[in-house]
C-alpha positions in Angstrom: 26.4 154.2 -3.2 22.9 154.3 -4.8 21.8 157.6 -6.4 19.7 158.3 -3.3 22.7 157.7 -1.0 24.7 160.1 -3.2 22.1 162.8 -3.1 21.6 162.5 0.6 25.4 162.6 1.1 25.6 165.8 -1.0 22.8 167.4 1.1 24.6 166.3 4.3 27.9 167.8 3.2 26.4 171.1 2.2 24.3 171.4 5.4 25.3 174.0 8.0 24.5 171.3 10.6 27.7 169.5 9.6 29.9 170.0 12.7 33.1 171.3 11.0 32.9 174.8 12.3 32.2 176.7 9.1 29.4 178.5 10.9 32.1 180.3 12.9 33.6 181.9 9.8 32.3 184.9 7.8 35.3 185.2 5.5 35.3 189.0 5.8 31.5 189.5 5.7 31.5 190.7 9.3 34.1 193.3 8.5 32.1 194.6 5.6 29.1 195.1 7.9 31.2 196.5 10.7 32.5 199.2 8.3 29.0 199.8 6.8 30.3 198.8 3.4 27.2 196.8 2.7 23.8 198.3 3.6 21.2 196.6 1.4 20.3 193.0 0.6 21.1 193.6 -3.1 24.5 194.9 -2.2 25.1 191.8 -0.1 24.1 189.6 -3.1 26.4 191.5 -5.4 29.2 191.0 -2.8 28.7 187.3 -2.6 28.5 187.1 -6.4 32.0 188.7 -6.3 33.2 186.1 -3.9 32.0 183.4 -6.3 33.7 184.9 -9.3 36.9 186.0 -7.7 37.6 183.4 -5.0 35.2 180.5 -4.7 35.3 179.6 -8.4 38.9 180.2 -9.5 40.5 179.2 -6.3 38.4 176.8 -4.1 36.5 175.0 -6.9 39.7 174.6 -9.0 41.4 173.1 -5.9 38.4 170.9 -5.2 38.3 169.6 -8.8 42.0 168.8 -8.8 41.7 167.0 -5.5 38.7 165.0 -6.8 40.5 163.9 -9.9 43.7 163.1 -7.9 41.7 161.0 -5.5 40.1 159.1 -8.3 43.6 158.3 -9.6 45.0 157.5 -6.1 47.4 160.4 -6.5 48.2 161.7 -3.0 50.9 164.1 -4.4 48.2 165.7 -6.6 45.9 166.3 -3.6 48.8 167.8 -1.6 49.6 170.1 -4.6 46.1 171.4 -4.6 46.3 172.0 -0.9 49.6 173.9 -1.2 48.4 176.0 -4.1 45.1 177.0 -2.4 47.0 178.0 0.7 49.4 180.1 -1.3 46.4 181.9 -3.0 44.6 182.6 0.2 46.2 185.7 1.6 44.4 186.6 4.9 45.7 184.4 7.7 42.2 184.1 9.3 40.9 182.7 6.0 43.6 180.1 5.8 43.1 179.2 9.5 39.4 178.8 9.1 39.8 176.6 6.0 42.3 174.2 7.5 40.4 174.0 10.8 37.2 173.0 8.9 39.1 170.6 6.7 40.7 168.9 9.7 37.3 168.7 11.5 35.8 167.0 8.5 38.6 164.4 8.4 38.2 163.9 12.2 34.4 163.5 11.8 34.8 160.8 9.2 37.2 159.0 11.5 34.5 158.9 14.2 31.6 157.8 12.1 31.2 154.0 12.3 28.2 153.3 10.2 26.2 154.5 7.1 27.1 154.9 3.4 29.4 157.9 3.9 31.5 156.0 6.4 31.7 152.9 4.2 32.7 154.9 1.2 35.4 156.9 2.8 37.3 154.2 4.7 40.9 153.6 3.7 42.6 154.3 0.4 43.9 157.8 -0.6 41.6 159.5 1.9 43.3 157.7 4.8 46.7 158.5 3.3 45.8 162.2 3.0 44.5 162.2 6.6 47.8 160.7 7.8 49.8 163.3 5.7 47.9 166.0 7.4 48.5 164.5 10.9 52.2 164.3 10.0 52.3 168.0 8.9 52.8 167.1 5.2 49.4 168.5 4.1 47.4 171.5 5.4 43.9 170.0 4.9 42.1 172.9 3.4 38.4 172.4 3.5 37.7 172.5 -0.3 40.5 170.0 -0.9 39.2 167.6 1.8 35.7 168.0 0.5 36.8 167.1 -3.0 38.4 163.9 -1.8 35.5 163.0 0.3 33.0 163.6 -2.4 35.0 161.5 -4.9 35.2 158.6 -2.4 31.5 159.0 -1.7 30.6 158.6 -5.4 29.8 162.2 -6.3 31.1 163.6 -9.6 33.4 166.6 -9.7 30.6 169.0 -10.8 28.3 167.8 -8.1 31.1 168.2 -5.6 31.7 171.7 -6.8 28.0 172.5 -6.4 28.1 171.2 -2.9 31.1 173.3 -2.0 29.8 176.5 -3.7 26.4 176.2 -2.2 27.8 175.6 1.3 30.1 178.6 0.9 27.3 180.9 -0.3 24.8 179.9 2.4 27.6 180.3 4.9 28.3 183.9 3.8 24.6 184.8 3.6 24.0 183.1 7.0 26.8 185.1 8.6 25.2 188.3 7.4 21.8 187.2 8.7 23.2 186.2 12.1 24.8 189.6 12.4 21.3 191.0 12.5 21.3 193.1 9.4 19.1 191.1 7.1 16.0 188.9 7.6 15.2 185.4 6.4 13.2 186.6 3.4 15.9 188.9 2.1 18.5 186.2 2.5 16.4 183.6 0.7 15.8 186.1 -2.1 19.5 186.7 -2.6 20.2 182.9 -2.5 17.7 182.3 -5.3 19.3 185.1 -7.4 22.8 183.6 -6.9 21.9 180.1 -8.2 22.8 181.0 -11.8 26.2 182.4 -10.6 26.8 179.2 -8.6 26.1 177.0 -11.6 28.2 179.2 -13.9 31.3 179.2 -11.8 31.0 175.4 -11.1 30.7 174.7 -14.8 33.7 176.9 -15.6 36.1 175.7 -12.9 35.3 172.2 -11.7 37.5 170.6 -14.3 40.2 173.3 -14.6 43.9 172.5 -14.3 45.8 173.4 -11.1 47.8 176.1 -13.1 44.5 178.0 -13.5 44.1 178.4 -9.7 44.1 182.0 -8.7 42.2 184.4 -6.4 41.5 188.1 -7.1 39.4 189.8 -4.5 41.6 192.6 -3.2 39.0 194.4 -1.1 37.9 191.1 0.5 41.5 190.4 1.3 41.9 193.8 3.0 38.6 193.3 4.9 39.9 189.9 6.1 43.1 191.3 7.3 41.4 194.2 9.0 39.1 191.7 10.8 42.1 190.2 12.5 42.6 193.5 14.4 38.9 194.5 14.8 37.7 195.6 18.2 34.5 193.6 17.9 34.3 190.2 16.3 31.6 187.5 16.5 33.2 185.3 13.9 36.7 183.8 13.8 37.3 185.2 10.3 
């Protein structure tokens, strides 16, 4: 892929228009708002920064980086190990379900695309083996892991792949809060700008970390995610 193709692919993979269903997940944000635990835009920004430092960076970005390096080496077992470890570190059942559904939809989408640089870059090889393993029930297909493999096959470096993943996660969380009617466009964009340094910091720290470093520590978020499973009102699937 040319540098322009790679940039356009990165933009495409981080776009909420990508039809993988991530827009249906709030990863606990809805429950925070249902319980009035977040009232101001600054509190929302602090919460998302906590997601970045406690979950997205040390769990999702680590798994993505391991999957990226494993894909480069043609190591299917390494990709599956990242999948398994990320699933074990993700405690709320809704979060795991959202992640595997989005990962599966991304794999299915690639199988349906029949033209363009992304389709050409992701045909065959370890990605096809990974998709087959998921179909056979030998891999869960968590979205960050799938994204890491896809980005590697598409010619993006691991740091760029990490930025794609973290940016998509942050805009998804902020977008969920906006769609719930609590915050306007200007407030959301202001918080997104303020979060850019945090996104860069966690990606720099975790994109090349070993699998043994994968962990998740966000106990209140886990509690909110579990409470959301039994909430009386839910607009999002997690």
